[in-house]
C-alpha positions as CSV (number, residue, x, y, z in Angstrom):
1,M,33.0,-25.3,-6.1
2,M,35.2,-23.0,-8.0
3,N,34.2,-19.4,-8.6
4,L,35.2,-18.4,-12.1
5,T,35.7,-15.0,-13.6
6,Q,33.7,-14.1,-16.7
7,Q,36.9,-14.3,-18.6
8,Q,37.7,-17.8,-17.4
9,S,34.2,-19.0,-18.2
10,D,34.4,-17.5,-21.7
11,E,37.8,-19.1,-22.2
12,I,36.5,-22.5,-21.1
13,E,33.7,-22.2,-23.7
14,K,36.1,-21.1,-26.5
15,M,38.5,-23.9,-25.8
16,A,35.9,-26.6,-25.5
17,Y,34.5,-25.4,-28.9
18,R,38.0,-26.0,-30.2
19,L,38.0,-29.5,-28.7
20,I,40.9,-28.8,-26.3
21,P,41.1,-31.5,-23.6
22,P,39.8,-30.5,-20.1
23,G,43.2,-30.8,-18.4
24,L,44.8,-28.3,-20.8
25,I,41.8,-26.0,-20.4
26,A,42.4,-26.0,-16.6
27,I,46.1,-25.3,-17.1
28,N,45.3,-22.4,-19.5
29,I,42.9,-20.7,-17.1
30,G,45.1,-21.3,-14.1
31,V,43.1,-23.7,-12.0
32,D,43.8,-27.1,-10.5
33,E,43.3,-29.9,-13.1
34,T,41.8,-32.4,-10.7
35,D,39.3,-29.9,-9.3
36,F,38.4,-28.7,-12.8
37,T,37.8,-32.3,-14.0
38,Q,35.7,-33.1,-10.9
39,E,33.5,-30.0,-11.5
40,L,33.2,-30.8,-15.2
41,R,31.6,-34.1,-14.1
42,T,29.3,-32.5,-11.6
43,P,25.9,-31.4,-12.8
44,G,25.0,-27.7,-12.1
45,T,28.6,-26.4,-11.9
46,E,29.7,-23.3,-13.8
47,I,32.6,-25.2,-15.3
48,R,30.3,-27.9,-16.7
49,A,27.9,-25.3,-18.2
50,A,30.7,-23.3,-19.9
51,F,32.4,-26.4,-21.2
52,Y,29.3,-27.9,-22.7
53,R,28.2,-24.6,-24.2
54,G,31.3,-24.7,-26.3
55,H,31.3,-28.4,-26.9
56,L,27.7,-28.5,-28.1
57,R,28.1,-25.5,-30.3
58,Q,30.9,-27.3,-32.1
59,M,28.9,-30.5,-32.2
60,V,25.9,-28.7,-33.8
61,E,28.2,-27.1,-36.5
62,V,29.8,-30.5,-37.4
63,R,26.4,-32.2,-37.5
64,E,25.0,-29.5,-39.8
65,V,27.8,-30.2,-42.2
66,I,27.3,-33.9,-42.0
67,I,23.5,-33.5,-42.7
68,K,24.2,-31.2,-45.7
69,S,26.7,-33.7,-47.1
70,A,24.3,-36.6,-46.6
71,V,21.5,-34.7,-48.4
72,N,23.9,-34.0,-51.2
73,G,24.6,-37.8,-51.6
74,S,27.7,-38.4,-49.5
75,N,27.5,-42.1,-48.5
76,P,29.8,-41.8,-45.5
77,A,27.8,-38.8,-44.3
78,Q,24.5,-40.8,-44.8
79,Q,26.0,-43.6,-42.7
80,E,26.9,-41.1,-39.9
81,L,23.4,-39.6,-40.1
82,I,21.9,-43.0,-39.6
83,K,24.0,-43.4,-36.5
84,F,22.7,-40.1,-35.1
85,F,19.1,-41.2,-35.7
86,K,19.7,-44.6,-34.0
87,S,21.4,-43.0,-31.0
88,Q,18.5,-40.5,-30.6
89,Q,15.7,-43.1,-30.9
90,Q,16.2,-44.1,-27.2
91,Y,14.8,-40.7,-26.2
92,L,11.8,-40.7,-28.6
93,E,8.3,-41.8,-27.9
94,Y,7.5,-42.3,-31.6
95,E,9.9,-43.6,-34.1
């Protein structure tokens, strides 16, 4: 497992937020691309946690905009929101 500096961890999060592909993030922070990608796929690693913190923050912001647009009557946004509901139903006990 790679030991990251706080600066590297922060950079992973920032770049994931900006939707930069993992291989380019690895190059940017100066680590092996293959090792980086392997750790990204391994639960519990620092790389995975940093990457998903950034990725999820971006996803939340985008979904908030979609939800607002759907509430304001945007048909494409409403269709996208329906997809979100359907994908989430598999995790719900009550629908």
